[in-house]
C-alpha positions in Angstrom: -43.1 -91.9 118.7 -42.9 -95.0 116.6 -42.3 -98.4 118.2 -38.8 -99.9 118.0 -38.2 -102.4 115.2 -38.2 -106.0 116.2 -34.9 -107.9 116.5 -36.0 -110.2 113.7 -36.5 -107.2 111.4 -33.1 -105.7 112.5 -31.4 -109.0 111.8 -32.4 -108.7 108.1 -30.5 -105.4 107.5 -27.5 -106.1 105.3 -24.0 -105.0 106.4 -20.7 -105.2 104.5 -18.0 -107.4 105.9 -14.5 -106.7 104.9 -11.3 -108.6 105.7 -8.1 -106.6 106.0 -5.0 -108.9 105.4 -2.5 -106.0 105.9 -1.6 -102.5 105.1 1.2 -100.8 103.2 2.4 -97.2 103.1 3.6 -96.1 99.7 4.5 -92.8 98.1 2.4 -91.2 95.4 5.3 -91.8 93.1 5.4 -95.5 93.9 1.6 -95.8 93.4 1.8 -93.9 90.1 4.5 -96.1 88.8 2.6 -99.3 89.7 1.7 -101.6 86.9 0.6 -105.2 86.4 3.0 -107.4 88.3 4.0 -104.6 90.8 3.6 -105.5 94.5 3.7 -103.8 97.9 4.9 -105.3 101.1 2.2 -105.5 103.7 2.7 -105.1 107.5 1.6 -108.7 108.1 3.2 -112.1 107.8 1.7 -115.4 106.8 -0.2 -116.9 109.6 -0.9 -113.7 111.5 -4.6 -112.8 112.2 -6.5 -110.7 109.8 -8.9 -107.9 110.8 -12.6 -108.5 110.3 -14.5 -105.2 109.7 -18.2 -104.5 109.5 -19.0 -101.2 107.7 -15.4 -100.1 108.3 -15.3 -100.9 112.0 -13.0 -103.7 113.3 -15.2 -106.2 115.2 -12.7 -109.0 115.5 -9.9 -111.1 114.1 -9.7 -114.3 112.2 -7.7 -116.7 110.0 -8.0 -117.4 106.3 -9.4 -120.7 105.5 -10.4 -122.5 102.3 -13.3 -124.6 101.2 -12.1 -128.0 100.0 -15.0 -128.6 97.8 -15.6 -125.4 95.9 -12.1 -123.7 96.2 -13.5 -120.6 97.9 -11.6 -118.5 100.5 -13.2 -117.7 103.9 -12.5 -116.4 107.3 -12.7 -118.3 110.6 -13.3 -115.9 113.5 -10.7 -116.3 116.3 -11.7 -113.3 118.4 -14.6 -110.8 118.7 -13.8 -107.3 119.9 -17.2 -105.7 119.9 -20.7 -107.2 119.7 -23.1 -105.5 117.3 
């Protein structure tokens, strides 16, 4: 039996973080007819929390923020559901 990897080593494993701002259900016909400029109404409103997912699993919620210097978009965590 091999020894368990150290926490420092585990901390270096990359994971993918995704932010879900909302979802929409559309028909195949609506999707096939979509073109540049088309839009779909999401199930969220401005100001509502977004889902933060790691490898497809929701781990918390947050709010969209911007970086004043570089004009980047980010997420501020407002709640954590599950610790990794």
